[in-house]
Structure formats: structure tokens, C-alpha cells
C-alpha positions as CSV (number, residue, x, y, z in Angstrom):
1,M,24.1,2.4,-22.7
2,S,22.8,-1.1,-22.2
3,K,20.1,-1.8,-19.6
4,E,22.5,-3.9,-17.6
5,S,25.4,-1.4,-17.6
6,G,23.0,1.4,-16.9
7,I,21.6,-0.4,-13.9
8,R,25.1,-1.3,-12.6
9,E,26.5,2.2,-12.9
10,A,23.3,3.7,-11.4
11,G,23.4,1.2,-8.6
12,R,27.0,1.7,-7.7
13,G,26.7,5.4,-7.8
14,F,23.4,5.2,-5.9
15,V,25.2,3.2,-3.1
16,L,27.9,5.8,-2.8
17,I,25.8,8.9,-2.8
18,T,23.0,7.2,-0.8
19,G,25.6,6.2,1.8
20,A,26.6,9.9,2.1
21,K,23.0,11.0,2.2
22,L,22.2,8.4,4.9
23,W,25.0,9.9,6.9
24,F,23.6,13.3,6.3
25,L,20.2,12.0,7.5
26,V,21.9,10.5,10.6
27,T,23.6,13.8,11.4
28,A,20.5,15.8,10.6
29,T,18.4,13.6,12.8
30,F,20.9,13.9,15.6
31,T,20.8,17.7,15.4
32,S,17.0,17.6,15.2
33,L,17.0,15.6,18.4
34,A,19.8,17.7,20.0
35,F,18.9,21.3,19.3
36,P,15.5,21.4,21.0
37,R,17.1,20.0,24.1
38,L,20.3,22.0,23.9
39,F,18.5,25.3,23.4
40,G,16.1,24.2,26.2
41,D,13.5,26.6,25.0
42,Q,10.9,26.2,22.2
43,V,11.2,29.9,21.4
44,L,14.9,29.7,20.6
45,F,14.4,26.5,18.6
46,G,11.6,28.2,16.8
47,Q,13.8,31.1,15.9
48,F,16.5,28.6,14.8
49,R,14.0,26.7,12.6
50,V,12.6,29.9,11.0
51,V,16.1,31.1,10.1
52,S,16.9,27.7,8.8
53,G,13.8,27.9,6.5
54,I,14.8,31.2,5.1
55,L,18.4,30.2,4.6
56,N,17.4,26.9,2.9
57,V,15.4,28.8,0.3
58,F,18.7,30.5,-0.8
59,T,21.2,27.7,-0.3
60,M,19.1,25.0,-1.9
61,V,18.6,27.3,-5.0
62,V,22.4,27.7,-5.2
63,I,23.2,24.0,-4.6
64,T,20.4,22.4,-6.7
65,A,20.7,24.7,-9.7
66,S,24.5,25.0,-9.8
67,V,25.3,21.3,-9.3
68,Q,22.9,20.2,-12.0
69,A,23.9,22.9,-14.5
70,V,27.6,22.2,-14.1
71,S,27.0,18.5,-14.1
72,K,25.0,18.8,-17.4
73,L,27.9,20.5,-19.1
74,A,30.6,18.3,-17.6
75,S,28.8,15.0,-18.4
76,E,28.6,15.8,-22.2
77,S,30.9,13.9,-24.5
78,G,34.2,15.8,-25.3
79,A,33.6,18.4,-22.6
80,D,36.6,20.5,-21.6
81,I,36.5,20.4,-17.8
82,R,38.9,23.3,-17.4
83,Q,36.7,25.6,-19.5
84,I,33.6,24.4,-17.7
85,R,35.2,25.2,-14.3
86,R,36.2,28.8,-15.5
87,T,32.7,29.3,-17.0
88,A,30.9,28.1,-13.9
89,F,32.9,30.4,-11.5
90,T,32.1,33.4,-13.7
91,G,28.4,32.5,-14.0
92,Q,28.1,31.9,-10.3
93,M,29.6,35.3,-9.4
94,L,27.4,37.1,-11.9
95,F,24.2,35.5,-10.9
96,F,24.5,34.6,-7.2
97,G,26.8,37.4,-6.1
98,P,24.0,40.0,-6.1
99,I,21.7,37.5,-4.4
100,F,24.2,37.1,-1.6
101,L,24.5,40.9,-1.2
102,L,20.7,41.2,-1.1
103,F,20.4,38.5,1.6
104,C,23.1,40.1,3.7
105,G,21.7,43.7,3.3
106,L,18.1,42.9,3.9
107,S,18.5,40.6,6.9
108,G,17.3,43.4,9.3
109,V,14.3,44.2,7.1
110,I,13.2,40.6,7.0
111,A,13.5,40.2,10.7
112,N,11.8,43.5,11.7
113,S,9.2,44.0,9.0
114,L,8.3,40.5,7.8
115,L,8.7,38.5,10.9
116,N,8.2,41.2,13.6
117,D,11.2,39.7,15.6
118,P,14.4,41.8,15.8
119,G,16.1,38.9,17.5
120,I,16.3,37.0,14.2
121,A,18.3,39.8,12.4
122,T,21.8,38.8,13.6
123,P,21.3,35.1,12.9
124,L,20.2,35.9,9.4
125,L,23.2,38.1,8.8
126,V,25.6,35.4,10.0
127,A,23.8,32.8,7.9
128,S,24.3,34.9,4.7
129,L,28.0,33.9,4.9
130,V,26.9,30.3,4.0
131,V,25.4,31.6,0.8
132,A,28.7,33.2,-0.2
133,A,30.6,30.0,0.2
134,Y,28.0,27.9,-1.5
135,M,28.3,29.9,-4.7
136,I,31.7,28.3,-5.5
137,Y,31.3,25.0,-3.6
138,A,28.2,24.0,-5.6
139,A,30.1,24.5,-8.9
140,L,32.9,22.3,-7.7
141,I,30.5,19.5,-6.6
142,G,28.8,19.8,-10.0
143,I,32.1,19.0,-11.7
144,L,32.6,15.9,-9.5
145,N,29.0,14.8,-10.3
146,G,29.2,15.4,-14.0
147,T,32.5,13.5,-14.3
148,R,31.0,10.6,-12.3
149,N,33.4,10.9,-9.4
150,F,30.6,9.7,-7.1
151,G,33.1,8.5,-4.5
152,R,34.7,11.9,-4.1
153,Q,31.3,13.6,-4.1
154,A,30.2,11.3,-1.4
155,G,33.3,12.0,0.6
156,M,32.7,15.8,0.4
157,D,29.1,15.3,1.5
158,I,30.2,13.2,4.5
159,L,32.9,15.7,5.5
160,F,30.4,18.6,5.3
161,S,27.7,16.8,7.3
162,T,30.1,15.8,10.0
163,L,31.8,19.1,10.4
164,K,28.6,21.0,10.3
165,T,27.1,18.9,13.0
166,V,30.1,19.1,15.3
167,L,30.6,22.9,15.0
168,M,27.0,23.9,15.3
169,I,26.4,21.7,18.3
170,A,29.6,23.0,19.9
171,A,28.4,26.5,19.4
172,V,25.0,25.9,20.9
173,V,26.5,24.1,23.9
174,A,29.1,26.8,24.5
175,S,26.7,29.8,24.1
176,G,23.1,28.8,23.6
177,S,23.1,31.4,20.8
178,V,21.1,31.0,17.6
179,A,23.5,33.4,15.8
180,L,26.6,31.4,16.9
181,A,25.0,28.2,15.8
182,Y,24.8,29.6,12.3
183,G,28.4,30.8,12.8
184,G,29.3,27.1,13.0
185,F,27.5,26.5,9.8
186,A,29.3,29.3,8.0
187,A,32.7,28.1,9.3
188,T,31.9,24.6,7.9
189,A,31.0,26.0,4.5
190,W,34.2,27.9,4.1
191,I,36.5,25.1,5.4
192,V,34.9,22.5,3.1
193,L,35.1,24.9,0.2
194,L,38.9,24.9,0.6
195,V,39.0,21.1,0.7
196,A,36.7,21.0,-2.4
197,F,39.2,23.2,-4.3
198,F,41.9,20.7,-3.7
199,V,39.8,17.6,-4.5
200,T,38.3,18.9,-7.6
201,G,41.6,20.3,-8.8
202,K,43.0,16.8,-8.9
203,V,40.0,15.7,-11.1
204,V,40.4,18.6,-13.4
205,N,44.1,18.2,-13.8
206,A,43.7,14.5,-14.6
207,S,40.9,15.0,-17.1
208,A,41.7,14.5,-20.8
209,P,41.9,17.8,-22.8
210,G,38.6,18.6,-24.5
211,T,37.5,21.0,-27.2
212,E,36.7,24.4,-26.0
213,R,33.2,25.5,-27.1
214,P,32.2,29.1,-27.9
215,G,29.2,30.5,-26.1
216,L,29.6,28.2,-23.1
217,L,28.6,30.9,-20.6
218,G,25.3,31.4,-22.5
219,R,24.6,27.7,-22.5
220,Y,25.4,27.6,-18.7
221,F,22.9,30.3,-18.0
222,M,20.4,28.4,-20.3
223,Y,20.5,25.5,-17.9
224,L,21.1,27.5,-14.6
225,L,18.3,30.0,-14.9
226,P,15.4,27.6,-15.2
227,L,16.9,25.2,-12.7
228,A,17.3,28.1,-10.3
229,A,13.7,29.1,-10.9
230,Y,12.5,25.6,-10.2
231,A,14.7,25.3,-7.1
232,L,13.3,28.5,-5.8
233,V,9.6,27.4,-6.2
234,L,10.4,24.0,-4.8
235,N,12.1,25.4,-1.7
236,L,9.3,27.9,-1.2
237,L,7.0,24.9,-1.2
238,L,9.3,23.3,1.4
239,Q,9.8,26.3,3.7
240,A,7.0,28.9,3.1
241,D,4.6,27.3,5.6
242,V,7.0,27.6,8.5
243,I,8.0,31.1,7.6
244,W,4.3,32.0,7.1
245,L,3.3,30.7,10.5
246,K,6.0,32.8,12.2
247,A,4.9,35.9,10.2
248,I,1.1,35.6,10.5
249,L,1.1,34.7,14.2
250,G,3.6,37.4,15.2
251,R,1.8,40.3,13.6
252,G,-1.6,41.8,13.0
253,A,-4.1,41.4,15.8
254,D,-1.6,39.3,17.8
255,A,1.3,41.8,17.5
256,S,0.1,43.9,20.4
257,V,0.0,40.9,22.8
258,T,2.9,40.6,25.1
259,G,5.1,37.8,23.9
260,A,3.5,37.4,20.5
261,A,6.8,37.1,18.7
262,D,7.9,34.3,21.2
263,N,4.6,32.5,20.8
264,A,4.9,32.6,17.1
265,S,8.4,31.2,17.3
266,R,7.2,28.4,19.6
267,I,4.4,27.4,17.3
268,A,6.6,27.5,14.2
269,G,9.2,25.5,16.1
270,V,6.8,22.7,16.9
271,Y,5.4,22.7,13.4
272,G,8.9,22.8,11.9
273,A,10.0,19.9,14.1
274,A,7.1,17.8,12.7
275,K,8.0,18.8,9.2
276,N,11.6,17.8,9.7
277,V,10.3,14.3,10.4
278,A,7.9,14.3,7.5
279,L,10.6,15.2,5.0
280,L,13.0,12.4,6.0
281,P,11.8,10.2,3.0
282,Y,12.1,13.2,0.7
283,Q,15.7,13.7,1.9
284,A,16.5,10.0,1.3
285,V,15.1,10.1,-2.2
286,I,17.1,13.2,-3.2
287,S,20.3,11.1,-3.4
288,M,18.8,9.3,-6.5
289,T,18.7,12.5,-8.5
290,F,22.5,12.9,-8.2
291,I,22.8,9.6,-10.0
292,V,19.8,9.9,-12.4
293,F,20.8,13.3,-13.7
294,P,24.2,12.5,-15.3
295,L,23.0,9.1,-16.5
296,V,19.8,10.3,-18.2
297,S,21.7,13.3,-19.5
298,T,24.4,11.1,-21.2
299,A,21.8,8.6,-22.5
300,S,19.6,11.4,-23.9
301,S,22.5,13.3,-25.6
302,S,23.6,10.0,-27.3
303,G,20.1,9.1,-28.4
304,D,19.7,6.1,-26.1
305,R,16.0,6.7,-25.2
306,Q,15.6,3.1,-24.0
307,G,18.5,3.4,-21.6
308,A,17.2,6.7,-20.3
309,S,13.7,5.3,-19.8
310,N,15.0,2.3,-17.9
311,V,16.8,4.6,-15.4
312,V,13.8,6.9,-15.1
313,S,11.3,4.1,-14.4
314,G,13.6,2.5,-11.8
315,A,14.1,5.8,-10.0
316,F,10.4,6.5,-9.9
317,R,9.5,3.1,-8.6
318,L,12.2,3.2,-5.9
319,A,11.1,6.7,-4.8
320,A,7.5,5.6,-4.5
321,I,8.4,2.5,-2.4
322,L,10.8,4.4,0.0
323,S,8.6,7.4,0.5
324,W,5.2,5.7,1.0
325,G,6.9,3.0,3.2
326,A,8.1,5.8,5.4
327,V,4.5,7.3,5.5
328,A,3.2,3.9,6.9
329,L,6.1,3.6,9.4
330,I,6.0,7.1,10.9
331,G,2.3,7.8,10.5
332,A,1.4,4.8,12.6
333,A,2.4,6.6,15.8
334,P,3.0,10.3,15.1
335,K,2.4,11.6,18.6
336,E,4.7,9.0,20.3
337,I,7.4,9.4,17.7
338,L,7.5,13.2,18.0
339,A,7.7,12.9,21.8
340,L,10.4,10.4,21.6
341,L,12.5,12.4,19.1
342,Y,12.0,15.9,20.5
343,G,10.7,15.6,24.0
344,K,7.7,16.8,25.9
345,G,5.7,19.5,24.2
346,Y,6.5,18.6,20.6
347,E,3.8,15.9,20.4
348,A,1.5,18.8,19.7
349,G,2.6,18.6,16.1
350,A,1.2,15.1,15.6
351,D,-1.9,16.2,13.7
352,G,0.2,18.3,11.3
353,L,2.7,15.4,10.9
354,I,0.1,13.0,9.6
355,I,-0.8,15.4,6.8
356,L,2.8,16.5,6.1
357,L,3.9,12.8,5.6
358,A,1.8,12.7,2.5
359,A,3.3,16.0,1.4
360,G,6.8,14.6,1.9
361,A,6.1,11.5,-0.3
362,L,4.6,13.7,-3.0
363,L,7.5,16.1,-2.9
364,A,9.9,13.2,-3.3
365,F,8.2,12.0,-6.4
366,M,8.0,15.6,-7.7
367,Y,11.7,16.2,-7.1
368,V,12.8,13.0,-9.0
369,G,10.4,13.8,-11.9
370,N,11.7,17.3,-12.3
371,A,15.3,16.2,-12.1
372,V,14.5,13.8,-15.0
373,L,12.9,16.6,-17.0
374,A,16.0,18.8,-16.6
375,S,18.5,16.1,-17.4
376,S,16.5,15.2,-20.5
377,G,17.3,18.7,-21.9
378,R,14.0,20.3,-20.9
379,P,14.9,22.4,-17.8
380,I,12.3,25.0,-18.4
381,V,9.5,22.4,-18.3
382,S,10.5,21.5,-14.7
383,V,9.6,25.0,-13.6
384,L,5.9,24.6,-14.7
385,G,4.9,22.1,-12.1
386,G,6.8,24.0,-9.4
387,L,5.0,27.2,-10.2
388,G,1.6,25.5,-10.1
389,A,2.5,23.9,-6.8
390,V,3.6,27.1,-5.2
391,A,0.6,29.0,-6.5
392,V,-1.8,26.4,-4.9
393,Q,0.1,26.5,-1.6
394,A,0.4,30.3,-1.5
395,G,-3.3,30.7,-2.5
396,L,-4.4,28.5,0.4
397,L,-2.1,30.1,2.9
398,L,-3.3,33.6,1.9
399,A,-6.9,32.4,2.1
400,M,-6.6,31.1,5.6
401,P,-8.1,34.2,7.4
402,W,-11.3,33.8,5.4
403,L,-11.5,30.0,5.8
404,T,-10.4,29.2,9.3
405,S,-9.1,30.7,12.5
406,R,-5.5,31.3,13.7
407,D,-6.0,28.5,16.2
408,H,-5.9,26.1,13.3
409,A,-3.1,27.8,11.5
410,S,-0.7,24.8,11.8
411,S,-3.1,22.3,10.4
412,W,-4.0,24.7,7.6
413,A,-0.4,25.2,6.7
414,A,0.1,21.4,6.4
415,I,-3.0,21.1,4.2
416,A,-1.8,23.9,1.9
417,T,1.7,22.4,1.5
418,T,0.2,18.9,0.8
419,A,-2.2,20.3,-1.8
420,G,0.7,22.2,-3.5
421,A,2.9,19.0,-3.5
422,F,0.0,17.0,-5.0
423,C,-0.3,19.5,-7.9
424,G,3.5,19.5,-8.5
425,A,3.7,15.7,-8.4
426,V,0.8,15.3,-10.9
427,V,2.3,17.7,-13.4
428,A,5.8,16.2,-13.1
429,G,4.4,12.7,-13.6
430,I,2.4,13.6,-16.7
431,L,5.3,15.5,-18.3
432,T,7.8,12.8,-17.6
433,A,5.5,10.1,-19.0
434,R,5.2,12.0,-22.3
435,I,9.0,11.9,-22.7
436,H,9.9,8.6,-21.2
437,Q,7.1,6.3,-22.0
438,K,8.0,3.3,-19.9
439,L,5.2,3.5,-17.4
440,Q,5.8,0.5,-15.1
441,W,6.3,3.1,-12.3
442,V,2.7,4.2,-12.4
443,W,1.5,0.8,-11.0
444,T,4.2,0.8,-8.4
445,F,3.3,4.3,-7.2
446,A,-0.4,3.4,-7.0
447,S,0.4,0.1,-5.2
448,S,2.6,2.0,-2.7
449,V,-0.1,4.5,-1.9
450,V,-2.6,1.7,-1.3
451,S,-0.1,-0.3,0.8
452,A,0.6,2.8,3.0
453,A,-3.1,3.3,3.5
454,A,-3.5,-0.3,4.5
455,G,-0.6,0.0,7.0
456,L,-2.1,3.1,8.6
457,G,-5.5,1.5,8.8
458,V,-4.1,-1.5,10.7
459,S,-2.2,0.9,13.1
460,F,-5.5,2.7,13.8
461,L,-7.3,-0.5,14.6
462,L,-4.4,-1.5,17.0
463,D,-4.4,1.9,18.8
464,G,-5.0,1.4,22.5
465,H,-4.7,-2.4,22.4
466,V,-0.9,-2.8,22.0
467,P,2.2,-0.9,23.1
468,W,2.8,2.0,20.8
469,I,6.0,0.7,19.4
470,V,4.1,-2.3,17.9
471,K,2.0,0.0,15.7
472,P,4.8,1.2,13.4
473,V,6.2,-2.3,13.0
474,A,2.8,-3.7,12.2
475,A,2.1,-0.9,9.7
476,F,5.3,-1.4,7.9
477,V,4.8,-5.2,7.7
478,V,1.4,-4.7,6.3
479,F,2.8,-2.2,3.8
480,A,5.4,-4.7,2.5
481,V,2.8,-7.5,2.3
482,V,0.2,-5.5,0.4
483,L,3.0,-4.1,-1.9
484,V,4.0,-7.6,-2.9
485,L,0.4,-8.9,-3.2
486,T,-0.6,-6.0,-5.5
487,R,2.6,-6.5,-7.5
488,G,4.1,-3.2,-6.8
489,T,7.4,-5.0,-6.4
490,G,8.5,-8.6,-7.0
491,R,11.2,-11.0,-8.0
492,E,12.5,-8.8,-10.9
493,D,13.3,-6.0,-8.5
494,L,15.2,-8.4,-6.2
495,D,17.3,-9.5,-9.1
496,V,18.1,-5.9,-10.0
497,V,19.2,-5.2,-6.4
498,L,21.4,-8.4,-6.4
499,S,23.0,-7.3,-9.8
500,V,23.8,-3.9,-8.3
501,V,25.5,-5.1,-5.1
502,R,27.2,-8.2,-6.6
503,R,30.8,-7.6,-7.4
504,R,32.2,-8.8,-10.6
505,R,34.0,-12.1,-10.2
506,K,37.6,-12.0,-11.0
507,K,38.4,-13.8,-14.2
């Protein structure tokens, strides 16, 4: 893989998948705006957000691990796609089938014993149907990704995002029910699964016959298990703070207080809304891993270390610029942005949002780094940073009763998550640097952090002297100027962008 061809393929794939992910962000932002208003009650939205956090721990483990494990096998030279599809279906049922049954069977226990809120039991039970559909759907998307059918993969992502948004909002409008909202999600998952069977079937039937390989199921689990372990710790890092807030504020000394469960849901909802905003840059950067994974996997398996390092360095640099640019933009006016997006009452999450924005940027870097480690044939290594990150987060959350009061639980949860994300990002960066030694991204990352700090500093100085909308604009302009002045980006990056979007001239 030459540097130019790698950049072109990465760029075109990135445009397709990023387009789909941007649409996902548009629909997700729309639902984030709509649900607090449609439910009309912070308690109901809090219940919705807590169930979402629990469900995401399961679904993201299924999606992340399965797509990357299947993609790894499907992207290898001479792979028999039909054998890979059969193997993936078998592996998914053996590993994730029991997990689905546990989720379904323990929904009442989680609601009553862990969260002290029986009203969450039915929504959790309905949400478990999503996990069942994802078991097979994720394997099919992995085939599309591994065979570099980025256009078809993007189309499936767009279909899923659109249908999910329509059905979930329709359910809330018609009933105001959290359970039926997740019924809309489950219906989407099963409908799109049927479409994915048809789309992927065409790809499989059109693929060239490959050589069937013995022991493929064992190799599949060799990739799946560490990827699933990493996805689990990553999504605990993403969701544990919201679930912890609901659990700790709804039990113990507060459990005897009338309305304690509702109050816990309300606080978790406000905090969860702020975290949704903070994770927007993280969500945007995830699209890169769908492109980086097969390209780095192919380059590594063919011995093209230089090509793999070029892709890795570019991915890290872009992730740093996008995520820290968002920190400057959103962090310049957190209270006003939350009030604008969610309505009155949600601006209470502003203090937590400022802290969580740093966590979102660090999580984006960590996610890309660990995807690189996995695609380089070292999936078990990617688990190490995640375990360290979750250990730091969990330790700080559990230490809260001895270090601060429940009145500061939301701020403490944000600090714990950011500390965990920092630990995971440092480990991922060090391990990736040892494998792919092109370290241009280190300077870009440092420059992006300094530029974001400069932008936030300017917004602080402007506070109270200009309309609030001016502050994010000024912060982002300062971010861009400082980024260029410190040489975090420059003419070379502009040339790369132009080479990606420029179509080949017809000869």
C-alpha cells in the first residue's frame, strides 16, 4: 500500500462512513432535543437515559467486538467470505446468546435491587430485544466493513439511524412511555436486520471463492473475546457514571425519602443530557475506526509497516483536532448551550459539562488508539488501557462517600470519568507509539490541547461583555489560529484533504 493510495482509500471510505455517522449525529442530536420536551418530565427522561446507559453497555459490546472481529477475518487476503459468515453466526450465538438471556432474565433484579426503581424493569425487558437482533446484525456489518463495501455499510447506518429516530419519537408522542420508546428501538433493530441479510447476501454471493481455513471459529474467538472485553470496559467508562448516580442517589440514606427514586432519575437525566453533548466529538471520531481498522489490518498482514503508520498518524492527528476543537466550541458557553438544546432546568449540568468535554476528547483518542492496536493484530493489548481506565473511574466513584457529599455527586462523577479517560488515553498512546513509530501526531495532540485552552481562556474573558453566542465563535477562531501558529496543522494537511476529495480526472 503506497502512502498516496492509502490516503485516497482511507479518505473516500472516511467520507462515506463519516457521512453516515454525521447523519447519526444529526438524528441523535434531534432525539436529544426532542425527548426531554416530548416526555415533558425530567424524571421520565432520567429513566430513559439510565436505561439507555445500561442498554449501551450491552449493545456496544456486541457491535464493536463483532464488527471488528468479522472485519479482521474478512479483510485478510484469500478469505472465504461464505465460511466467515457461517463461522460468525455460530460464534455470535455461542457467545452473545447467553448474554442476551441474562439481560432479559435479570431486568427485574437490576431495576429493583440495583436501581431501586421498579418502573425501569419493563423498559429494560423490552430493550433486551435489541441485543438479540444486534447479535446477527453486527456480524453482517463486519462483513461489509471487511470487504470494504463502505457505501453499503454507510447506507445501513443511515437506514438504522433514520428508522430508529422515527419509530422512537412516534412511540413517545403516541404514549409518553419509556417502555414503548424502546419498543420502537427494538422494532428498528429487527427490521434493519432483515435488510442487512439481503444486502450482505449480495456481497457474499458476488465474492470470489476463497480457501476454507481450519480452526476459523477458534481464530474468531481469539479476536472476539479481547475485543469484547475492551468494549465492555470502554462502555462501562462511558455509562457507569450515569448508572452510578441513579443507584447511589436512589438508595441508602435517601431511599426512605419520598420521591427518592424520582429525584435520582431527575439528577441522572440532567447529568446524562450534559454527557450526551460532551460525547459528540467522541461519536464523530468513531467513524474513523471503521476505516482505519481494515486498512491497518491489511497493511500489517502484508508487512507494509510504513503504510500502516501513515494511516495511524493521520487518524490520531484528525481525532485530536476534531475533539479538542469541539471542546473549545462547546465549552465556551456550556450553560447557554444546554439551555438552548434541552430547555429550562438542564443548564444545571453546565459545571459537569465543562469537565466531561475533556473526558470526551480523551475518550476519542483512546478509542482510535485501541482500534489501531486491535487491527495491528494485538487485540489483547487494547484491553489493558481500558482496564486501567475503568479501575481509576470505579475507584473514584466508590470513594465518593469518603471524599465529598452527595450534593456534589454529579461533579464527582464527571471528575472520575475524566480521570479514567486520561489513564486510558495515555496507555493507548504509549502502546501505539511503540508499534507505529511515526510520532507526528504527538505534536498535533499537544497543539490541539493548548489551542483549546486558549479558546476557552478568551471566552472566559469575554463573559458578560458580549452576547453569549459570540463566545463559542471567538473560542473556535482562537483555537484555529493557535493551532496553525503552533504548527499543529498546516499546508501539508490541506494538500491531503484536497487529494482525498479530488476526483480522478478522466483520461
